[in-house]
DSSP file (Angstrom, degrees, kcal/mol; ACC not computed):
  #  RESIDUE AA STRUCTURE BP1 BP2  ACC     N-H-->O    O-->H-N    N-H-->O    O-->H-N    TCO  KAPPA ALPHA  PHI   PSI    X-CA   Y-CA   Z-CA
    1    1 A M              0   0    0      0, 0.0     2,-0.3     0, 0.0     0, 0.0   0.000 360.0 360.0 360.0 121.4    0.0    0.1    0.0
    2    2 A Q        -     0   0    0      1,-0.1     2,-0.5     2,-0.0     0, 0.0  -0.593 360.0-118.4 -80.7 141.2    1.4    3.4   -1.0
    3    3 A F        -     0   0    0     -2,-0.3     2,-1.1     1,-0.1    -1,-0.1  -0.720  19.7-150.8 -87.6 123.6    1.5    6.2    1.4
    4    4 A A     >  -     0   0    0     -2,-0.5     4,-2.8     1,-0.2     5,-0.2  -0.731  14.8-177.2 -98.3  82.8   -0.7    9.2    0.1
    5    5 A A  H  > S+     0   0    0     -2,-1.1     4,-3.1     2,-0.2     5,-0.4   0.916  78.7  53.6 -48.7 -54.3    1.1   12.2    1.8
    6    6 A P  H  > S+     0   0    0      0, 0.0     4,-2.2     0, 0.0    -1,-0.2   0.928 113.3  42.7 -50.8 -47.3   -1.4   14.8    0.5
    7    7 A R  H  > S+     0   0    0      2,-0.2     4,-2.0     1,-0.2    -2,-0.2   0.899 113.1  52.0 -70.2 -38.4   -4.3   12.9    1.9
    8    8 A F  H  X S+     0   0    0     -4,-2.8     4,-2.4     1,-0.2    -1,-0.2   0.945 114.0  43.8 -54.7 -48.9   -2.6   12.2    5.2
    9    9 A F  H  X S+     0   0    0     -4,-3.1     4,-2.6     1,-0.2    -2,-0.2   0.852 111.1  53.3 -74.8 -30.5   -1.7   15.8    5.7
   10   10 A A  H  X S+     0   0    0     -4,-2.2     4,-2.0    -5,-0.4    -1,-0.2   0.956 112.7  45.0 -63.3 -46.3   -5.1   17.0    4.6
   11   11 A C  H  X S+     0   0    0     -4,-2.0     4,-1.9     1,-0.2    -2,-0.2   0.888 113.7  50.5 -59.8 -43.9   -6.7   14.7    7.2
   12   12 A L  H  X S+     0   0    0     -4,-2.4     4,-2.4     1,-0.2    -1,-0.2   0.890 107.2  52.6 -67.9 -38.9   -4.2   15.8    9.8
   13   13 A A  H  X S+     0   0    0     -4,-2.6     4,-2.1     2,-0.2    -1,-0.2   0.878 107.8  52.9 -67.5 -37.5   -4.9   19.5    9.1
   14   14 A A  H  X S+     0   0    0     -4,-2.0     4,-0.8     2,-0.2    -2,-0.2   0.871 110.5  47.5 -62.6 -37.0   -8.7   18.8    9.7
   15   15 A L  H >< S+     0   0    0     -4,-1.9     3,-0.6     2,-0.2    -2,-0.2   0.918 111.2  50.6 -65.6 -46.1   -7.8   17.2   13.0
   16   16 A A  H 3< S+     0   0    0     -4,-2.4    -2,-0.2     1,-0.3    -1,-0.2   0.880 110.3  50.2 -64.4 -38.7   -5.6   20.1   13.9
   17   17 A L  H 3< S+     0   0    0     -4,-2.1    -1,-0.3    -5,-0.2    -2,-0.2   0.691  94.8  94.6 -73.0 -22.7   -8.3   22.6   13.1
   18   18 A A  S << S-     0   0    0     -4,-0.8     7,-0.1    -3,-0.6    -3,-0.0  -0.205  90.3 -85.4 -72.5 164.9  -10.9   20.7   15.2
   19   19 A A        -     0   0    0      1,-0.1    -1,-0.1     2,-0.1     9,-0.1  -0.223  34.4-119.4 -65.1 160.3  -11.7   21.7   18.8
   20   20 A C  S    S+     0   0    0     -3,-0.1    -1,-0.1     4,-0.1    -2,-0.1   0.720  86.9 101.4 -77.9 -23.3   -9.4   20.2   21.5
   21   21 A D  S  > S-     0   0    0      1,-0.2     4,-3.0     2,-0.0     5,-0.3  -0.483  72.9-141.0 -65.2 122.3  -12.4   18.4   23.1
   22   22 A P  H  > S+     0   0    0      0, 0.0     4,-2.2     0, 0.0     5,-0.2   0.841  99.0  49.5 -60.5 -34.1  -12.2   14.8   22.0
   23   23 A I  H  > S+     0   0    0      2,-0.2     4,-2.1     1,-0.2     5,-0.1   0.951 115.3  44.4 -69.0 -45.2  -16.1   14.4   21.6
   24   24 A T  H  > S+     0   0    0      1,-0.2     4,-2.7     2,-0.2     5,-0.2   0.892 113.3  50.9 -67.4 -42.1  -16.3   17.6   19.5
   25   25 A T  H  X S+     0   0    0     -4,-3.0     4,-2.5     1,-0.2    -1,-0.2   0.893 111.3  49.0 -64.4 -36.9  -13.2   16.6   17.5
   26   26 A G  H  X S+     0   0    0     -4,-2.2     4,-2.3    -5,-0.3    -2,-0.2   0.917 112.0  47.4 -63.8 -41.7  -14.8   13.1   16.8
   27   27 A I  H  X S+     0   0    0     -4,-2.1     4,-2.1     2,-0.2    -2,-0.2   0.873 113.4  48.7 -66.3 -38.9  -18.0   14.7   15.7
   28   28 A G  H  X S+     0   0    0     -4,-2.7     4,-2.3     1,-0.2    -2,-0.2   0.958 113.8  45.0 -63.8 -52.1  -16.2   17.2   13.5
   29   29 A V  H  X S+     0   0    0     -4,-2.5     4,-2.4     1,-0.2    -2,-0.2   0.811 113.7  50.0 -67.9 -33.0  -14.1   14.6   11.9
   30   30 A G  H  X S+     0   0    0     -4,-2.3     4,-2.6    -5,-0.2    -1,-0.2   0.884 111.0  48.9 -70.4 -34.4  -17.0   12.2   11.3
   31   31 A A  H  X S+     0   0    0     -4,-2.1     4,-2.2     2,-0.2    -2,-0.2   0.867 111.8  49.5 -74.8 -31.2  -19.1   14.8    9.8
   32   32 A T  H  X S+     0   0    0     -4,-2.3     4,-2.6     2,-0.2    -2,-0.2   0.951 114.9  44.2 -66.7 -48.0  -16.2   15.8    7.5
   33   33 A I  H  X S+     0   0    0     -4,-2.4     4,-2.4     1,-0.2    -2,-0.2   0.906 113.0  50.8 -64.4 -39.8  -15.7   12.2    6.5
   34   34 A G  H  X S+     0   0    0     -4,-2.6     4,-1.1     2,-0.2    -1,-0.2   0.911 112.1  47.2 -60.7 -42.1  -19.4   11.6    6.0
   35   35 A T  H  X S+     0   0    0     -4,-2.2     4,-0.8     1,-0.2     3,-0.3   0.911 113.7  48.5 -68.4 -39.5  -19.7   14.7    3.8
   36   36 A A  H >< S+     0   0    0     -4,-2.6     3,-0.7     1,-0.2    -1,-0.2   0.911 105.7  57.8 -66.8 -35.7  -16.7   13.6    1.8
   37   37 A A  H 3< S+     0   0    0     -4,-2.4    -1,-0.2     1,-0.2    -2,-0.2   0.786 108.8  44.8 -67.9 -26.9  -18.0   10.1    1.3
   38   38 A V  H 3< S+     0   0    0     -4,-1.1    -1,-0.2    -3,-0.3    -2,-0.2   0.582  91.6 100.0 -90.2  -9.2  -21.3   11.2   -0.4
   39   39 A Q  S X< S-     0   0    0     -4,-0.8     3,-1.7    -3,-0.7     7,-0.1  -0.439  84.1-117.6 -75.1 153.8  -19.7   13.7   -2.7
   40   40 A E  T 3  S+     0   0    0    121,-0.3    -1,-0.1     1,-0.3     3,-0.1   0.792 114.6  54.2 -57.8 -34.3  -19.1   12.7   -6.2
   41   41 A R  T 3> S-     0   0    0      1,-0.1     4,-1.3   120,-0.1     5,-0.4   0.358 102.7-146.5 -88.7   5.1  -15.4   13.0   -5.9
   42   42 A G  H <>  -     0   0    0     -3,-1.7     4,-2.1     3,-0.2     5,-0.2   0.227  36.8 -57.6  56.9-177.6  -15.3   10.6   -2.8
   43   43 A I  H  > S+     0   0    0      1,-0.2     4,-2.3     2,-0.2     5,-0.2   0.886 135.3  50.7 -69.7 -38.4  -13.1   10.7    0.1
   44   44 A G  H  > S+     0   0    0      2,-0.2     4,-2.8     1,-0.2    -1,-0.2   0.933 113.0  44.6 -61.2 -44.8   -9.9   10.5   -1.8
   45   45 A G  H  X S+     0   0    0     -4,-1.3     4,-2.2     2,-0.2    -3,-0.2   0.866 114.1  51.6 -69.5 -32.9  -10.8   13.3   -4.3
   46   46 A T  H  X S+     0   0    0     -4,-2.1     4,-2.4    -5,-0.4    -1,-0.2   0.925 110.8  47.3 -68.2 -43.0  -12.0   15.4   -1.4
   47   47 A A  H  X S+     0   0    0     -4,-2.3     4,-2.3     2,-0.2    -2,-0.2   0.899 109.7  53.2 -69.3 -40.8   -8.8   14.9    0.5
   48   48 A D  H  X S+     0   0    0     -4,-2.8     4,-2.1     2,-0.2    -1,-0.2   0.926 111.2  46.8 -55.4 -47.6   -6.7   15.7   -2.6
   49   49 A D  H  X S+     0   0    0     -4,-2.2     4,-3.1     1,-0.2    -2,-0.2   0.903 109.2  54.0 -61.2 -44.7   -8.6   19.0   -3.0
   50   50 A A  H  X S+     0   0    0     -4,-2.4     4,-2.5     1,-0.2    -1,-0.2   0.883 109.9  47.7 -54.6 -41.3   -8.2   19.8    0.6
   51   51 A G  H  X S+     0   0    0     -4,-2.3     4,-2.6     2,-0.2    -1,-0.2   0.913 111.6  49.3 -68.8 -37.6   -4.5   19.3    0.3
   52   52 A T  H  X S+     0   0    0     -4,-2.1     4,-2.4     2,-0.2     5,-0.3   0.948 110.7  50.3 -60.5 -50.0   -4.4   21.4   -2.9
   53   53 A K  H  X S+     0   0    0     -4,-3.1     4,-3.1     1,-0.2     5,-0.3   0.930 110.4  50.5 -58.1 -43.9   -6.4   24.2   -1.1
   54   54 A F  H  X S+     0   0    0     -4,-2.5     4,-2.9     1,-0.2     5,-0.3   0.953 110.0  49.7 -58.6 -50.2   -3.9   24.1    1.9
   55   55 A R  H  X S+     0   0    0     -4,-2.6     4,-1.9     1,-0.2    -1,-0.2   0.863 114.5  45.0 -61.7 -39.3   -0.8   24.3   -0.5
   56   56 A V  H  X S+     0   0    0     -4,-2.4     4,-2.1     2,-0.2    -1,-0.2   0.938 114.6  47.1 -69.1 -46.7   -2.4   27.4   -2.3
   57   57 A S  H  X S+     0   0    0     -4,-3.1     4,-2.5    -5,-0.3    -2,-0.2   0.900 112.5  50.7 -63.7 -39.8   -3.5   29.1    0.9
   58   58 A E  H  X S+     0   0    0     -4,-2.9     4,-2.3    -5,-0.3    -1,-0.2   0.911 110.2  49.5 -64.0 -41.5    0.0   28.4    2.4
   59   59 A A  H  X S+     0   0    0     -4,-1.9     4,-1.7    -5,-0.3    -1,-0.2   0.890 109.8  50.9 -64.1 -36.3    1.6   29.9   -0.6
   60   60 A F  H  X S+     0   0    0     -4,-2.1     4,-2.9     2,-0.2     8,-0.5   0.937 109.3  51.4 -58.4 -48.5   -0.6   32.9   -0.4
   61   61 A F  H  < S+     0   0    0     -4,-2.5    -2,-0.2     1,-0.2    -1,-0.2   0.892 113.2  43.8 -61.0 -42.6    0.3   33.4    3.2
   62   62 A R  H  < S+     0   0    0     -4,-2.3    -1,-0.2    -5,-0.1    -2,-0.2   0.789 119.5  43.9 -69.1 -30.8    4.1   33.2    2.5
   63   63 A A  H  < S-     0   0    0     -4,-1.7     2,-0.3     1,-0.3    -2,-0.2   0.888 125.4  -7.2 -90.9 -40.5    3.8   35.6   -0.7
   64   64 A S     X  -     0   0    0     -4,-2.9     4,-2.1    -5,-0.2    -1,-0.3  -0.940  42.1-147.6-164.4 126.5    1.5   38.4    0.4
   65   65 A E  H  > S+     0   0    0     -2,-0.3     4,-2.4     2,-0.2     5,-0.2   0.858 106.2  54.2 -63.5 -37.8   -0.8   39.3    3.4
   66   66 A T  H  > S+     0   0    0      2,-0.2     4,-1.8     1,-0.2    -1,-0.2   0.937 110.6  44.4 -67.9 -44.0   -3.2   41.1    0.9
   67   67 A I  H  > S+     0   0    0      1,-0.2     4,-0.9     2,-0.2    -2,-0.2   0.946 115.7  47.6 -57.5 -53.7   -3.5   38.0   -1.3
   68   68 A F  H  < S+     0   0    0     -4,-2.1     3,-0.3    -8,-0.5    -1,-0.2   0.886 117.8  40.0 -57.5 -46.9   -3.9   35.7    1.7
   69   69 A L  H  < S+     0   0    0     -4,-2.4    -1,-0.2     1,-0.2    -2,-0.2   0.739 120.0  41.6 -81.7 -23.8   -6.5   37.8    3.5
   70   70 A K  H  < S+     0   0    0     -4,-1.8    15,-0.5    -5,-0.2     2,-0.5   0.376  97.8  84.7-108.9   5.3   -8.6   39.0    0.5
   71   71 A T     <  -     0   0    0     -4,-0.9     2,-0.5    -3,-0.3    13,-0.2  -0.930  56.5-156.3-115.4 132.8   -8.8   35.7   -1.6
   72   72 A T  E     -A   83   0A   0     11,-3.5    11,-2.3    -2,-0.5     2,-0.6  -0.888  16.1-155.8 -97.4 127.7  -11.3   32.9   -1.1
   73   73 A V  E     +A   82   0A   0     -2,-0.5     2,-0.4     9,-0.2     9,-0.2  -0.944  13.6 179.3-112.4 122.8   -9.9   29.6   -2.6
   74   74 A R  E     -A   81   0A   0      7,-2.2     7,-3.3    -2,-0.6     2,-0.4  -0.964   7.2-166.3-118.6 136.1  -12.3   26.9   -3.6
   75   75 A V  E     +A   80   0A   0     -2,-0.4     2,-0.4     5,-0.2     5,-0.2  -0.991  12.7 167.6-130.9 127.4  -10.9   23.6   -5.1
   76   76 A S  E >  S-A   79   0A   0      3,-2.2     3,-1.9    -2,-0.4    84,-0.1  -0.958  74.8 -19.0-138.1 118.0  -12.9   21.0   -6.9
   77   77 A D  T 3  S-     0   0    0     -2,-0.4     3,-0.1     1,-0.3   -31,-0.1   0.878 127.4 -51.2  57.7  35.6  -11.4   18.2   -8.8
   78   78 A G  T 3  S+     0   0    0      1,-0.3    28,-2.9   -33,-0.2    29,-1.2   0.360 110.5 124.7  80.9  -7.7   -8.0   20.0   -9.0
   79   79 A R  E <   -Ab  76 107A   0     -3,-1.9    -3,-2.2    27,-0.2     2,-0.5  -0.746  49.4-153.1 -84.6 128.5   -9.7   23.3  -10.4
   80   80 A V  E     -Ab  75 108A   0     27,-2.9    29,-3.5    -2,-0.4     2,-0.6  -0.928   6.2-163.8-110.2 124.8   -8.8   26.3   -8.2
   81   81 A L  E     -Ab  74 109A   0     -7,-3.3    -7,-2.2    -2,-0.5     2,-0.5  -0.941   4.1-160.6-106.6 125.3  -11.3   29.1   -8.1
   82   82 A L  E     +Ab  73 110A   0     27,-2.7    29,-2.2    -2,-0.6     2,-0.3  -0.903  17.9 172.7-107.1 120.9   -9.9   32.4   -6.7
   83   83 A L  E     +Ab  72 111A   0    -11,-2.3   -11,-3.5    -2,-0.5     2,-0.3  -0.945  22.0  73.4-131.2 153.6  -12.5   34.9   -5.6
   84   84 A G  E    S- b   0 112A   0     27,-0.6    29,-3.6    -2,-0.3     2,-0.6  -0.815  72.2 -67.6 139.4-177.9  -12.4   38.2   -3.7
   85   85 A G  E     + b   0 113A   0    -15,-0.5     2,-0.4    -2,-0.3    32,-0.3  -0.924  43.4 162.2-115.5 114.8  -11.6   41.8   -4.1
   86   86 A I        -     0   0    0     27,-2.8     6,-0.1    -2,-0.6    30,-0.1  -0.983  23.5-158.0-129.2 120.3   -8.0   43.1   -4.7
   87   87 A A  S    S+     0   0    0     -2,-0.4     2,-0.4    27,-0.2    -1,-0.1   0.886  71.8  81.9 -63.4 -41.5   -7.5   46.6   -6.0
   88   88 A D     >  -     0   0    0      1,-0.2     4,-2.0     2,-0.0     3,-0.2  -0.498  64.9-155.9 -79.9 123.2   -4.0   46.0   -7.4
   89   89 A R  H  > S+     0   0    0     -2,-0.4     4,-2.2     1,-0.2     5,-0.2   0.880  93.5  55.8 -62.8 -38.4   -3.9   44.3  -10.8
   90   90 A E  H  > S+     0   0    0      1,-0.2     4,-2.0     2,-0.2    -1,-0.2   0.850 108.0  48.3 -64.7 -36.8   -0.3   43.0  -10.2
   91   91 A L  H  > S+     0   0    0      2,-0.2     4,-2.3     1,-0.2    -1,-0.2   0.879 109.2  52.9 -74.9 -36.5   -1.4   41.2   -7.0
   92   92 A R  H  X S+     0   0    0     -4,-2.0     4,-1.5     1,-0.2    -2,-0.2   0.928 114.3  42.7 -63.3 -40.3   -4.5   39.7   -8.7
   93   93 A D  H  X S+     0   0    0     -4,-2.2     4,-1.7     1,-0.2    -1,-0.2   0.898 111.5  55.4 -72.6 -35.0   -2.2   38.3  -11.4
   94   94 A R  H  X S+     0   0    0     -4,-2.0     4,-2.7     1,-0.2     5,-0.2   0.892 100.1  58.5 -57.8 -44.7    0.3   37.2   -9.0
   95   95 A A  H  X S+     0   0    0     -4,-2.3     4,-2.5     1,-0.2    -1,-0.2   0.915 106.8  49.3 -52.5 -47.7   -2.2   35.2   -7.0
   96   96 A A  H  X S+     0   0    0     -4,-1.5     4,-2.1     1,-0.2    -1,-0.2   0.852 109.1  50.7 -67.7 -32.8   -2.9   33.2  -10.1
   97   97 A V  H  X S+     0   0    0     -4,-1.7     4,-0.9     2,-0.2    -1,-0.2   0.873 111.0  48.9 -58.5 -45.1    0.7   32.5  -10.8
   98   98 A I  H >< S+     0   0    0     -4,-2.7     3,-0.6     2,-0.2     4,-0.4   0.912 113.2  48.0 -63.9 -44.2    1.2   31.4   -7.2
   99   99 A A  H >< S+     0   0    0     -4,-2.5     3,-1.8     1,-0.2    -2,-0.2   0.928 107.4  54.2 -62.7 -44.1   -1.8   29.1   -7.5
  100  100 A W  H 3< S+     0   0    0     -4,-2.1    -1,-0.2     1,-0.3    -2,-0.2   0.728 102.7  59.4 -61.7 -24.1   -0.7   27.6  -10.8
  101  101 A A  T << S+     0   0    0     -4,-0.9    -1,-0.3    -3,-0.6     2,-0.2   0.517  85.7  99.7 -84.9 -10.2    2.7   26.7   -9.2
  102  102 A Q  S X  S-     0   0    0     -3,-1.8     3,-1.2    -4,-0.4     2,-0.1  -0.550  81.8-106.3 -85.3 144.9    1.1   24.4   -6.5
  103  103 A A  T 3  S+     0   0    0     -2,-0.2   -48,-0.1     1,-0.2     3,-0.1  -0.373 102.5  31.2 -58.9 137.6    1.0   20.6   -6.8
  104  104 A G  T 3  S+     0   0    0      1,-0.3     2,-0.6    -2,-0.1    -1,-0.2   0.344  83.2 131.4  92.5 -10.8   -2.4   19.2   -7.6
  105  105 A V    <   +     0   0    0     -3,-1.2    -1,-0.3     1,-0.2   -26,-0.2  -0.712  21.8 166.6 -81.5 116.6   -3.6   22.2   -9.6
  106  106 A R        +     0   0    0    -28,-2.9     2,-0.3    -2,-0.6   -27,-0.2   0.704  69.5   6.7 -97.0 -25.8   -5.2   21.4  -12.9
  107  107 A D  E     -b   79   0A   0    -29,-1.2   -27,-2.9     2,-0.0     2,-0.4  -0.982  58.3-150.3-154.4 149.2   -6.8   24.7  -13.7
  108  108 A V  E     -b   80   0A   0     -2,-0.3     2,-0.8   -29,-0.2   -27,-0.2  -0.980   5.4-168.8-125.9 122.3   -6.9   28.1  -12.2
  109  109 A I  E     -b   81   0A   0    -29,-3.5   -27,-2.7    -2,-0.4     2,-1.1  -0.904  11.4-162.0-110.7 106.3  -10.0   30.4  -12.6
  110  110 A N  E     +b   82   0A   0     -2,-0.8   -27,-0.1   -29,-0.2   -29,-0.1  -0.747  25.9 157.8 -97.0 100.5   -8.9   33.8  -11.4
  111  111 A E  E     +b   83   0A   0    -29,-2.2   -27,-0.6    -2,-1.1     2,-0.3  -0.077  21.9 143.3-111.4  30.2  -12.1   35.8  -10.7
  112  112 A L  E     -b   84   0A   0    -29,-0.2   -27,-0.2   -20,-0.1   -29,-0.1  -0.556  38.7-148.6 -70.0 134.4  -10.4   38.3   -8.3
  113  113 A Q  E     -b   85   0A   0    -29,-3.6   -27,-2.8    -2,-0.3     2,-1.6  -0.784  20.8-117.8-112.3 153.2  -11.9   41.6   -8.8
  114  114 A P  S    S+     0   0    0      0, 0.0     2,-0.3     0, 0.0   -27,-0.2  -0.258  79.5 104.9 -79.0  48.0  -10.6   45.2   -8.6
  115  115 A V        -     0   0    0     -2,-1.6     2,-0.5   -31,-0.2    -2,-0.1  -0.952  66.4-131.9-128.0 153.7  -13.0   46.1   -5.7
  116  116 A E        -     0   0    0     -2,-0.3     2,-0.2   -30,-0.1   -30,-0.1  -0.894  33.6-120.4 -99.8 126.4  -12.7   46.6   -2.1
  117  117 A E        -     0   0    0     -2,-0.5     2,-0.3   -32,-0.3     3,-0.0  -0.418  26.4-164.4 -72.3 137.4  -15.3   44.8   -0.2
  118  118 A S     >  -     0   0    0     -2,-0.2     4,-2.8     1,-0.1     5,-0.2  -0.745  34.3-109.7-108.3 164.6  -17.7   46.9    2.1
  119  119 A M  H  > S+     0   0    0     -2,-0.3     4,-2.2     1,-0.2     5,-0.2   0.908 119.3  52.2 -62.2 -42.6  -19.9   45.5    4.7
  120  120 A G  H  > S+     0   0    0      2,-0.2     4,-2.1     1,-0.2    -1,-0.2   0.879 110.5  46.2 -52.8 -44.9  -23.0   46.2    2.7
  121  121 A A  H  > S+     0   0    0      1,-0.2     4,-2.7     2,-0.2    33,-0.2   0.898 113.7  50.1 -71.2 -40.1  -21.6   44.4   -0.4
  122  122 A Y  H  X S+     0   0    0     -4,-2.8     4,-2.1     1,-0.2    -2,-0.2   0.881 110.2  49.2 -65.2 -37.2  -20.6   41.5    1.8
  123  123 A T  H  X S+     0   0    0     -4,-2.2     4,-2.1     2,-0.2    -2,-0.2   0.916 111.4  49.7 -63.2 -48.1  -23.9   41.2    3.4
  124  124 A R  H  X S+     0   0    0     -4,-2.1     4,-2.5     1,-0.2     3,-0.3   0.968 112.4  47.5 -55.9 -58.1  -25.7   41.3    0.0
  125  125 A D  H  X S+     0   0    0     -4,-2.7     4,-2.3     1,-0.3    -1,-0.2   0.821 109.7  52.4 -56.8 -39.2  -23.4   38.6   -1.4
  126  126 A A  H  X S+     0   0    0     -4,-2.1     4,-2.2     2,-0.2    -1,-0.3   0.872 109.9  49.2 -63.2 -37.0  -23.9   36.4    1.6
  127  127 A W  H  X S+     0   0    0     -4,-2.1     4,-2.2    -3,-0.3    -2,-0.2   0.920 111.3  49.2 -69.0 -46.2  -27.6   36.7    1.3
  128  128 A I  H  X S+     0   0    0     -4,-2.5     4,-2.0     2,-0.2    -2,-0.2   0.933 113.9  45.6 -59.8 -44.8  -27.5   35.8   -2.5
  129  129 A A  H  X S+     0   0    0     -4,-2.3     4,-2.8     1,-0.2     5,-0.2   0.893 111.5  52.5 -68.2 -37.6  -25.2   32.7   -1.8
  130  130 A T  H  X S+     0   0    0     -4,-2.2     4,-2.5     1,-0.2     5,-0.2   0.927 108.8  51.1 -63.1 -41.9  -27.4   31.6    1.1
  131  131 A Q  H  X S+     0   0    0     -4,-2.2     4,-1.9     2,-0.2    -2,-0.2   0.918 112.4  44.2 -60.1 -44.3  -30.5   31.8   -1.1
  132  132 A I  H  X S+     0   0    0     -4,-2.0     4,-2.1     2,-0.2    -1,-0.2   0.904 112.3  51.9 -68.5 -41.9  -29.0   29.7   -3.8
  133  133 A N  H  X S+     0   0    0     -4,-2.8     4,-2.5     2,-0.2    -2,-0.2   0.896 109.1  52.2 -57.1 -41.6  -27.5   27.2   -1.3
  134  134 A A  H  X S+     0   0    0     -4,-2.5     4,-2.1     1,-0.2    -2,-0.2   0.912 108.8  49.9 -61.7 -45.6  -31.0   26.9    0.2
  135  135 A G  H  X S+     0   0    0     -4,-1.9     4,-0.5    -5,-0.2    -1,-0.2   0.857 110.9  48.8 -65.2 -34.9  -32.5   26.2   -3.2
  136  136 A L  H >< S+     0   0    0     -4,-2.1     3,-0.7     2,-0.2     8,-0.3   0.893 111.0  50.8 -68.6 -40.4  -29.9   23.5   -4.0
  137  137 A L  H 3< S+     0   0    0     -4,-2.5    -2,-0.2     1,-0.2    -1,-0.2   0.847 111.0  48.3 -64.0 -34.2  -30.6   21.9   -0.6
  138  138 A L  H 3< S+     0   0    0     -4,-2.1     2,-0.6    -5,-0.1    -1,-0.2   0.496  89.6  92.4 -86.1  -4.7  -34.2   21.8   -1.2
  139  139 A D    X<  -     0   0    0     -3,-0.7     3,-1.1    -4,-0.5     5,-0.2  -0.841  64.0-155.0 -93.1 120.8  -34.0   20.3   -4.8
  140  140 A E  T 3  S+     0   0    0     -2,-0.6    -1,-0.1     1,-0.2    -4,-0.0   0.596  90.6  58.3 -70.6 -17.5  -34.3   16.6   -4.4
  141  141 A K  T 3  S+     0   0    0      2,-0.0     2,-0.4    -3,-0.0    -1,-0.2   0.433  95.2  73.1 -91.5   3.4  -32.4   16.1   -7.7
  142  142 A V    <   -     0   0    0     -3,-1.1     2,-1.0    -6,-0.3     3,-0.1  -0.956  68.5-148.4-121.0 130.9  -29.4   18.0   -6.6
  143  143 A L    >   -     0   0    0     -2,-0.4     3,-2.3     1,-0.2  -103,-0.1  -0.800  19.6-165.8 -97.8  95.0  -26.8   16.7   -4.2
  144  144 A A  G >  S+     0   0    0     -2,-1.0     3,-2.3    -8,-0.3    -1,-0.2   0.771  75.3  71.7 -62.9 -27.8  -25.9   20.1   -2.8
  145  145 A V  G 3  S+     0   0    0      1,-0.3    -1,-0.3    -3,-0.1  -106,-0.1   0.624  86.4  71.9 -63.0  -4.5  -22.6   19.0   -1.0
  146  146 A N  G <  S+     0   0    0     -3,-2.3    15,-1.5  -108,-0.1     2,-0.3   0.507  95.7  59.3 -85.1  -3.1  -21.1   18.6   -4.4
  147  147 A Y  E <   -C  160   0B   0     -3,-2.3     2,-0.4    13,-0.2    13,-0.2  -0.876  61.2-147.7-129.3 158.2  -21.0   22.3   -4.9
  148  148 A Y  E     -C  159   0B   0     11,-2.2    11,-2.0    -2,-0.3     2,-0.5  -0.983  19.2-163.7-114.3 131.1  -19.5   25.6   -3.6
  149  149 A V  E     +C  158   0B   0     -2,-0.4     2,-0.3     9,-0.2     9,-0.2  -0.987  16.0 165.3-118.1 127.7  -21.6   28.7   -4.0
  150  150 A D  E     -C  157   0B   0      7,-2.8     7,-3.3    -2,-0.5     2,-0.4  -0.945  19.0-160.4-133.3 149.1  -20.1   32.1   -3.7
  151  151 A A  E     +C  156   0B   0     -2,-0.3     2,-0.4     5,-0.2     5,-0.2  -0.997   9.5 178.8-131.7 134.8  -21.1   35.6   -4.6
  152  152 A V  E >  S-C  155   0B   0      3,-2.8     3,-1.4    -2,-0.4   -30,-0.1  -0.965  73.8 -12.4-140.9 122.4  -18.7   38.5   -4.9
  153  153 A N  T 3  S-     0   0    0     -2,-0.4     3,-0.1     1,-0.3    -1,-0.1   0.832 129.3 -53.4  53.4  39.0  -19.9   42.0   -5.9
  154  154 A G  T 3  S+     0   0    0      1,-0.3     2,-0.4   -33,-0.2    -1,-0.3   0.436 113.4 117.5  88.0  -1.1  -23.3   40.6   -7.0
  155  155 A V  E <   -C  152   0B   0     -3,-1.4    -3,-2.8     2,-0.0     2,-0.4  -0.856  57.3-139.2-100.5 132.7  -21.8   37.9   -9.3
  156  156 A V  E     -C  151   0B   0     -2,-0.4     2,-0.4    -5,-0.2    -5,-0.2  -0.795  13.3-165.2-100.6 136.4  -22.5   34.3   -8.4
  157  157 A Y  E     -C  150   0B   0     -7,-3.3    -7,-2.8    -2,-0.4     2,-0.4  -0.961   5.6-176.7-123.1 131.8  -19.9   31.6   -8.7
  158  158 A L  E     +C  149   0B   0     -2,-0.4     2,-0.4    -9,-0.2    -9,-0.2  -0.995   8.3 169.7-128.4 125.7  -20.8   27.9   -8.6
  159  159 A I  E     +C  148   0B   0    -11,-2.0   -11,-2.2    -2,-0.4     2,-0.3  -0.994  23.3  88.5-140.6 138.0  -18.1   25.1   -8.7
  160  160 A G  E     -C  147   0B   0     -2,-0.4     2,-0.5   -13,-0.2   -13,-0.2  -0.982  69.2 -68.0 169.0-166.1  -18.3   21.4   -8.2
  161  161 A V        -     0   0    0    -15,-1.5  -121,-0.3    -2,-0.3  -120,-0.1  -0.936  41.6-143.2-122.9 114.4  -18.9   18.1   -9.7
  162  162 A A              0   0    0     -2,-0.5   -20,-0.1     1,-0.1    -2,-0.0  -0.345 360.0 360.0 -73.6 155.6  -22.4   17.2  -11.0
  163  163 A Q              0   0    0     -2,-0.0    -1,-0.1   -20,-0.0   -21,-0.0   0.450 360.0 360.0 -71.1 360.0  -23.8   13.8  -10.7
């Protein structure tokens, strides 16, 4: 049996981020594994994507505080979606270059926008994404855990793997 380092470290990161209470940790890990098991990409694919997201986020952290703090990273099946508002064009382009350089990345979709987020815009975008997520959850023909839904500056982004 071959040792899958990215999967191991993704699972280890999930444990490290969980609460210190063993019961809460067990519930959190169980919920994460259960959710991963029902997704189209399975536990292995979900772990691979978690490892890719970790590597991209860590590279952002090391490269630029602005990129790290203002970029939402979504990964599905090796496709990296970069969302958020960064005013500086060079930083938006740099984020894409950094993401492409990470192991496990098959595609980078750079949707970073030249806007600074305000509380009103954030609230509106969160409301839009919540409504769409609720619609996906209520649709019995859609397995909502397969998708990430985000809204930035009134634009909706959906990434995932369809059944």
